[in-house]
C-alpha positions as CSV (number, residue, x, y, z in Angstrom):
1,M,6.8,-20.2,-4.9
2,L,5.0,-19.2,-8.1
3,S,3.4,-22.7,-8.4
4,V,0.5,-21.5,-6.2
5,L,-0.5,-19.1,-9.0
6,S,-1.8,-22.2,-11.0
7,N,-4.8,-22.0,-8.7
8,R,-7.1,-19.7,-10.6
9,T,-9.0,-18.3,-7.6
10,Y,-5.8,-17.5,-5.7
11,R,-4.2,-16.1,-8.9
12,H,-7.1,-13.6,-9.3
13,L,-7.0,-12.7,-5.6
14,F,-3.2,-12.1,-5.7
15,A,-3.6,-10.0,-8.8
16,A,-6.3,-8.0,-7.0
17,Q,-4.0,-7.5,-4.1
18,V,-1.1,-6.3,-6.2
19,I,-3.2,-3.9,-8.2
20,A,-4.8,-2.4,-5.1
21,L,-1.4,-2.0,-3.5
22,V,-0.1,-0.1,-6.5
23,G,-3.1,2.2,-6.4
24,T,-2.6,2.7,-2.6
25,G,1.1,3.5,-3.2
26,L,0.2,6.2,-5.8
27,A,-2.3,7.7,-3.3
28,T,0.4,7.8,-0.6
29,V,2.6,10.0,-2.8
30,A,-0.3,12.1,-4.0
31,L,-1.6,12.6,-0.4
32,G,1.8,14.0,0.6
33,L,1.7,16.5,-2.2
34,L,-1.9,17.4,-1.5
35,A,-1.0,18.1,2.2
36,W,1.9,20.3,1.0
37,D,-0.5,22.2,-1.3
38,L,-3.0,22.8,1.5
39,A,-0.7,23.2,4.6
40,G,2.7,24.1,3.3
41,G,5.3,23.8,6.1
42,D,2.7,22.1,8.3
43,A,2.3,19.2,5.9
44,G,4.2,16.9,8.2
45,Q,1.7,17.6,11.0
46,V,-1.2,16.9,8.6
47,L,0.3,13.6,7.4
48,G,1.1,12.6,11.0
49,T,-2.5,13.2,12.0
50,A,-3.7,11.3,9.0
51,L,-1.5,8.4,9.9
52,A,-2.8,8.4,13.5
53,I,-6.4,8.4,12.1
54,K,-5.5,5.4,9.9
55,M,-4.2,3.4,12.9
56,V,-7.2,4.3,15.1
57,A,-9.6,3.2,12.4
58,Y,-7.7,-0.1,12.0
59,V,-7.6,-0.8,15.8
60,T,-11.2,0.0,16.5
61,L,-13.1,-0.9,13.4
62,S,-11.5,-4.1,12.2
63,P,-13.0,-6.4,15.0
64,V,-16.4,-4.7,14.5
65,A,-16.4,-5.3,10.8
66,Q,-15.5,-9.0,11.2
67,A,-18.3,-9.4,13.8
68,F,-20.8,-9.0,10.9
69,A,-18.6,-10.7,8.2
70,D,-20.3,-14.1,8.4
71,R,-23.6,-12.6,7.6
72,V,-22.8,-11.8,4.0
73,S,-20.9,-13.3,1.1
74,R,-17.2,-12.8,1.3
75,R,-17.1,-11.8,-2.4
76,A,-19.9,-9.3,-2.0
77,M,-18.2,-7.8,1.1
78,L,-14.7,-7.5,-0.6
79,V,-16.2,-6.0,-3.8
80,A,-18.3,-3.5,-1.8
81,L,-15.4,-2.3,0.3
82,D,-13.2,-2.0,-2.8
83,L,-15.8,0.2,-4.4
84,I,-16.1,2.3,-1.3
85,R,-12.3,2.8,-1.3
86,A,-12.5,3.8,-5.0
87,G,-15.2,6.4,-4.2
88,V,-13.2,8.0,-1.5
89,A,-10.1,8.1,-3.7
90,L,-12.2,9.8,-6.4
91,A,-13.2,12.5,-3.9
92,L,-9.6,13.3,-2.7
93,P,-8.5,15.5,-5.7
94,F,-11.4,17.9,-4.9
95,V,-10.4,18.5,-1.3
96,S,-9.9,22.2,-0.4
97,E,-9.6,22.0,3.4
98,V,-7.3,20.0,5.7
99,W,-10.3,18.7,7.8
100,Q,-11.7,17.1,4.6
101,I,-8.5,15.1,4.2
102,Y,-9.0,13.7,7.7
103,V,-12.7,12.7,7.0
104,L,-11.8,11.0,3.8
105,I,-8.8,9.2,5.2
106,F,-11.0,7.9,8.0
107,L,-13.5,6.6,5.5
108,L,-10.8,5.0,3.3
109,Q,-9.1,3.3,6.2
110,A,-12.4,2.2,7.7
111,A,-13.1,0.3,4.5
112,S,-9.5,-1.1,4.6
113,A,-10.1,-2.2,8.2
114,G,-12.9,-4.5,7.0
115,F,-11.2,-5.5,3.7
116,T,-7.7,-6.6,4.7
117,P,-8.5,-9.1,7.5
118,A,-11.4,-10.6,5.4
119,F,-9.1,-10.9,2.4
120,Q,-6.3,-12.5,4.5
121,A,-8.8,-15.0,6.1
122,T,-10.0,-16.1,2.7
123,I,-6.6,-17.3,1.5
124,P,-6.3,-20.3,3.8
125,D,-9.8,-21.4,2.8
126,V,-8.7,-21.2,-0.9
127,L,-5.3,-22.8,-0.4
128,T,-5.9,-25.6,2.1
129,D,-2.5,-27.2,1.7
130,E,0.0,-25.9,4.3
131,E,2.9,-25.7,1.9
132,D,0.9,-23.8,-0.7
133,Y,-0.4,-21.4,2.0
134,T,3.2,-20.7,3.1
135,K,4.2,-19.9,-0.5
136,A,1.2,-17.6,-0.7
137,L,2.3,-15.7,2.5
138,S,5.8,-15.2,1.0
139,L,4.3,-14.0,-2.3
140,S,2.1,-11.5,-0.3
141,R,5.1,-10.2,1.6
142,L,7.0,-9.8,-1.7
143,A,4.1,-7.9,-3.2
144,Y,4.1,-5.4,-0.2
145,D,7.9,-5.0,-0.6
146,L,7.8,-4.5,-4.4
147,E,4.9,-1.9,-3.9
148,S,7.0,0.1,-1.5
149,L,9.9,0.2,-4.0
150,L,8.0,0.5,-7.3
151,S,5.0,2.8,-6.5
152,P,7.2,5.8,-5.7
153,M,9.1,5.3,-8.9
154,L,5.9,4.9,-10.9
155,A,4.5,8.1,-9.3
156,A,7.7,10.0,-10.1
157,A,7.5,8.9,-13.7
158,L,3.8,9.9,-14.0
159,L,4.5,13.3,-12.3
160,T,6.8,14.2,-15.2
161,V,3.8,14.3,-17.6
162,V,0.7,14.9,-15.3
163,S,-0.1,16.8,-12.2
164,F,-0.4,15.0,-8.8
165,P,-4.2,14.9,-8.6
166,V,-4.1,12.5,-11.6
167,L,-2.4,10.0,-9.3
168,F,-5.6,9.6,-7.4
169,G,-7.1,8.5,-10.6
170,G,-4.6,5.6,-10.7
171,T,-5.8,4.7,-7.2
172,V,-9.4,4.7,-8.3
173,I,-8.5,2.4,-11.2
174,G,-6.6,0.1,-8.9
175,F,-9.5,-0.4,-6.5
176,I,-12.0,-0.9,-9.4
177,A,-9.7,-3.5,-11.0
178,S,-9.3,-5.2,-7.7
179,A,-13.1,-5.4,-7.3
180,A,-13.5,-6.8,-10.8
181,L,-10.9,-9.5,-10.1
182,V,-12.6,-10.5,-6.9
183,L,-15.9,-10.6,-8.7
184,S,-14.4,-12.9,-11.4
185,V,-14.0,-15.9,-8.9
186,T,-16.1,-17.8,-6.6
187,L,-15.0,-17.6,-3.0
188,P,-15.9,-19.9,-0.1
189,W,-18.6,-18.6,2.2
190,P,-17.5,-18.1,5.8
191,R,-18.4,-21.1,7.8
192,P,-21.5,-20.4,9.9
193,A,-20.8,-19.7,13.5
194,E,-23.1,-20.1,16.4
195,Q,-25.5,-17.3,17.1
196,R,-23.9,-15.0,19.7
197,G,-24.5,-11.5,21.0
198,I,-22.9,-8.5,19.2
199,W,-20.3,-7.8,21.9
200,T,-19.3,-11.5,22.0
201,R,-18.8,-11.5,18.2
202,I,-16.8,-8.3,18.4
203,T,-14.5,-9.5,21.1
204,R,-14.3,-13.3,20.2
205,G,-11.2,-13.0,18.0
206,S,-9.3,-11.1,20.7
207,R,-10.3,-13.5,23.4
208,I,-9.2,-16.5,21.4
209,Y,-6.0,-14.7,20.4
210,L,-5.0,-13.6,24.0
211,A,-5.8,-17.1,25.4
212,T,-3.4,-18.8,22.9
213,P,0.3,-18.8,24.0
214,R,1.7,-18.7,20.5
215,L,-0.5,-15.8,19.6
216,R,0.4,-13.9,22.7
217,A,4.0,-14.4,21.7
218,L,3.1,-13.2,18.2
219,L,1.8,-9.9,19.7
220,A,5.0,-9.5,21.6
221,L,7.0,-10.1,18.4
222,S,4.7,-7.6,16.6
223,F,5.7,-5.0,19.1
224,S,9.4,-5.9,18.7
225,V,9.1,-5.4,14.9
226,A,7.0,-2.2,15.3
227,T,9.8,-0.5,17.4
228,A,12.5,-1.1,14.8
229,G,10.0,-0.6,11.9
230,A,8.9,2.8,13.3
231,M,12.6,3.9,13.4
232,V,12.9,3.0,9.7
233,I,9.7,4.5,8.5
234,V,9.5,7.7,10.7
235,N,13.2,8.7,11.1
236,T,15.0,7.6,7.9
237,V,14.4,10.9,6.2
238,V,15.7,12.8,9.3
239,V,18.8,10.6,9.7
240,V,19.7,10.8,6.0
241,R,18.9,14.5,5.4
242,Q,19.8,16.1,8.7
243,D,22.5,13.8,10.3
244,L,24.2,12.8,7.1
245,G,23.4,15.8,4.9
246,L,22.5,13.6,1.9
247,S,20.0,14.1,-0.9
248,E,16.4,13.0,-1.4
249,E,17.7,10.2,-3.7
250,A,19.8,8.9,-0.7
251,V,16.6,8.7,1.4
252,A,15.0,6.6,-1.3
253,L,18.0,4.3,-1.5
254,T,18.1,3.9,2.2
255,L,14.5,2.9,2.3
256,A,15.1,0.6,-0.6
257,A,17.8,-1.2,1.4
258,F,15.1,-2.1,4.0
259,G,12.7,-3.3,1.2
260,A,15.5,-5.3,-0.4
261,G,16.2,-7.1,2.9
262,S,12.5,-7.9,3.3
263,M,12.3,-9.3,-0.2
264,V,15.4,-11.5,0.2
265,A,13.9,-13.0,3.4
266,A,10.5,-13.5,1.7
267,L,12.0,-15.5,-1.2
268,G,13.8,-17.9,1.2
269,L,11.1,-18.3,3.8
270,P,9.1,-21.3,2.4
271,R,12.2,-23.6,2.6
272,L,13.4,-22.1,5.9
273,L,10.0,-22.6,7.6
274,E,9.9,-26.2,6.3
275,Q,13.3,-27.0,7.8
276,L,13.3,-24.9,11.0
277,G,9.7,-24.3,12.0
278,D,7.8,-21.1,12.7
279,R,9.1,-20.4,16.2
280,R,12.8,-20.6,15.5
281,V,12.6,-18.5,12.3
282,M,10.4,-15.8,13.9
283,M,12.6,-15.6,17.0
284,V,15.8,-15.4,15.0
285,G,14.2,-12.7,12.8
286,A,13.2,-10.5,15.8
287,A,16.7,-11.1,17.3
288,G,18.3,-9.9,14.1
289,I,16.2,-6.7,14.1
290,T,17.2,-6.0,17.7
291,Q,20.9,-6.6,17.2
292,A,21.1,-4.6,13.9
293,L,19.4,-1.6,15.5
294,A,21.5,-1.8,18.7
295,A,24.7,-2.2,16.8
296,L,23.9,0.8,14.6
297,G,23.1,2.9,17.6
298,A,26.3,1.9,19.5
299,A,28.5,2.4,16.5
300,S,26.9,5.8,15.8
301,A,27.4,6.9,19.4
302,I,31.2,6.2,19.1
303,W,32.0,7.2,15.5
304,G,28.9,9.1,14.3
305,V,26.3,7.9,11.9
306,Q,27.7,6.5,8.7
307,W,25.6,5.9,5.6
308,S,27.2,2.5,4.8
309,W,26.3,1.3,8.3
310,L,22.8,2.7,8.0
311,L,22.3,0.8,4.7
312,T,23.6,-2.4,6.1
313,A,21.5,-2.1,9.3
314,W,18.3,-1.3,7.4
315,F,18.9,-4.3,5.1
316,L,19.2,-6.6,8.1
317,V,16.2,-5.0,9.8
318,G,14.3,-5.7,6.5
319,V,15.3,-9.4,6.6
320,G,14.3,-9.7,10.2
321,Y,11.0,-7.8,9.6
322,S,9.9,-10.3,6.9
323,A,11.1,-13.4,8.7
324,T,9.2,-12.4,11.8
325,L,5.9,-11.2,10.3
326,T,5.4,-13.4,7.2
327,P,4.8,-16.7,9.1
328,S,2.1,-15.0,11.3
329,G,-0.7,-16.2,9.0
330,R,0.4,-19.8,9.6
331,L,0.1,-19.3,13.4
332,L,-3.4,-17.8,13.0
333,R,-4.5,-20.6,10.7
334,R,-3.3,-23.2,13.2
335,S,-4.9,-21.5,16.2
336,G,-8.6,-21.4,15.4
337,H,-11.5,-23.2,13.7
338,A,-12.3,-22.1,10.2
339,E,-15.4,-20.2,11.3
340,D,-13.2,-18.2,13.8
341,R,-10.4,-17.4,11.4
342,P,-11.8,-14.0,10.2
343,A,-12.1,-12.9,13.8
344,L,-8.6,-14.1,14.5
345,F,-7.1,-12.3,11.5
346,A,-9.1,-9.2,12.5
347,A,-7.6,-9.4,16.1
348,Q,-4.1,-9.7,14.7
349,F,-4.7,-6.8,12.4
350,A,-6.1,-4.6,15.2
351,L,-3.6,-5.6,17.9
352,S,-0.5,-5.3,15.7
353,H,-1.6,-1.9,14.5
354,A,-2.1,-0.9,18.1
355,C,1.7,-1.6,18.5
356,W,2.4,0.8,15.6
357,L,0.1,3.4,17.1
358,V,2.4,3.5,20.1
359,T,5.8,3.2,18.3
360,Y,5.2,5.7,15.5
361,P,4.8,8.8,17.7
362,L,7.4,7.4,20.2
363,A,10.0,7.1,17.4
364,G,9.3,10.6,16.2
365,W,9.4,12.1,19.7
366,L,12.7,10.4,20.6
367,Q,14.3,11.5,17.4
368,S,13.2,15.2,17.8
369,A,13.9,15.4,21.5
370,Y,17.2,13.4,21.9
371,G,18.6,12.7,18.5
372,S,19.2,9.6,16.3
373,V,21.5,7.7,18.6
374,T,19.2,7.8,21.6
375,A,16.2,6.9,19.4
376,M,18.0,3.9,18.0
377,L,19.2,2.6,21.4
378,T,15.9,3.2,23.1
379,L,13.9,1.5,20.4
380,A,16.4,-1.4,20.3
381,M,15.9,-1.9,24.1
382,L,12.1,-2.0,23.6
383,S,12.5,-4.4,20.7
384,L,14.6,-6.6,23.0
385,A,11.8,-6.4,25.6
386,G,9.3,-7.6,23.0
387,L,11.6,-10.5,22.0
388,G,12.1,-11.5,25.6
389,A,8.3,-11.5,26.2
390,A,7.9,-13.7,23.2
391,F,10.4,-16.2,24.4
392,A,8.6,-16.4,27.8
393,L,5.2,-16.7,26.2
394,W,5.8,-19.2,23.4
395,P,6.8,-22.6,24.8
396,R,9.5,-24.5,22.9
397,H,7.2,-27.6,22.9
398,D,4.1,-26.3,21.1
399,P,2.3,-29.4,19.6
400,V,-0.7,-29.0,17.4
401,E,-2.5,-31.9,19.0
402,I,-2.7,-32.0,22.7
403,A,-4.0,-34.9,24.8
404,H,-6.5,-33.6,27.4
405,R,-9.5,-34.4,29.6
406,H,-13.0,-33.0,29.8
407,D,-14.1,-33.8,33.3
408,D,-16.5,-30.9,33.0
409,L,-18.6,-32.6,30.3
410,P,-21.2,-35.2,31.0
411,A,-20.6,-38.8,29.9
412,G,-21.8,-39.4,26.4
413,H,-21.3,-35.7,25.3
414,P,-20.7,-35.7,21.5
415,H,-17.3,-34.2,21.8
416,I,-15.8,-36.9,24.0
417,A,-18.0,-39.9,23.1
418,T,-17.1,-42.5,25.7
419,E,-13.6,-41.3,26.7
420,P,-13.1,-38.1,28.7
421,R,-9.3,-38.1,27.8
422,H,-8.6,-37.7,24.1
423,S,-6.3,-35.9,21.6
424,H,-7.0,-33.5,18.7
425,P,-5.7,-30.2,17.3
426,Y,-6.2,-27.9,20.3
427,V,-7.7,-24.4,19.8
428,I,-9.6,-22.1,22.1
429,D,-13.3,-22.5,21.6
430,D,-16.5,-22.9,23.6
431,L,-15.4,-26.4,24.8
432,H,-11.8,-25.4,25.4
433,P,-11.9,-22.0,27.0
434,R,-8.4,-22.2,28.5
435,W,-5.0,-23.4,27.3
436,P,-3.5,-26.3,29.3
437,D,-0.3,-25.5,31.2
438,D,3.0,-27.1,30.3
439,R,2.7,-29.8,33.0
440,Q,-0.8,-30.8,31.8
441,I,0.5,-31.0,28.2
442,A,3.5,-33.1,29.3
443,R,1.2,-35.5,31.2
444,G,-1.6,-35.4,28.6
445,V,-4.3,-34.5,31.1
């Protein structure tokens, strides 16, 4: 897996990602303490609102940002957005009112809504080999998991010698270092796309995404993962502290079990994907998530919540989480032309976060209104619904190249030359606005 780091450009981009993630992790801890400082017992409400603002920014602004991304250098865009994020982080320690947190969080996440999809879309242009790109996806997943484990520990260590506003300084340093690393390499320019109207550019990624069967299935799988993931992220502290009566350290260990499962899956994914393929690995991962959450809910309904069961279930959910989401970049890369990839990555970023925007508050409401068992079983049923939709939407036979005809094009058109029926990697574009149905694929018409 580490062999891809021999590519200097990718090595610098990966380092930029890791450093920015650590800075973001420090900011997450500091933001919670800042909310407590300003709002006291209402800190949870403040953080919940901030999280909702983050999701709204991701869902609404990511496609807009990518509509203009091909007009500027990718390197200039990524560096500028990193510096904007550094500037916002620099202002956070001086906040004195709750509304100021909301404004700054919106600005921070607006910059991230442009940065993250553009960064993700750059990697397949840097690592053009499929095997190398798969390794890079696993490394990226590993970086996210390590950040979720290490950043809180680093923050706790720093808080023994400094006050929490200093943590925002670490965030600023992280974003500036990320910008410097991006600036140190030459990145490929986005391939020029045809001139289109602004609304067409904003919606192009979503239209390609929703017209491609494997990507519609990816959205269903994203919903399946978001239901179980919301149970872990939103309700772990309530289950551990309230239902089990355990300590804050137990909360950290329970969340670490989820992160450990995700890391184990990320380490084994390159070989698994080579042997089994994307569809099988992702479906099995989502099925594992559903089964683990349902089994935990059923056992807890009969015998009560047990910490050992919770640790095991969260480990298995982490494995399925990584197995389901990590290969998504491979599907996006396969499903669009290079010039459309930024729009596709932005569409996945926005649509997947729309799933979280639904499941975050749902998980919290179910937990507070009906308790842990009902929350687990209800979310497991919703996860199963997402998995079922993915099975229905993603055909087992999903070839890259599809033989098809272009009876709508005039003879001699450059795309078909002299033969209306031909075969090539099939993606949705101006000449291929619809996906062939299964019978057309089987007949090659």
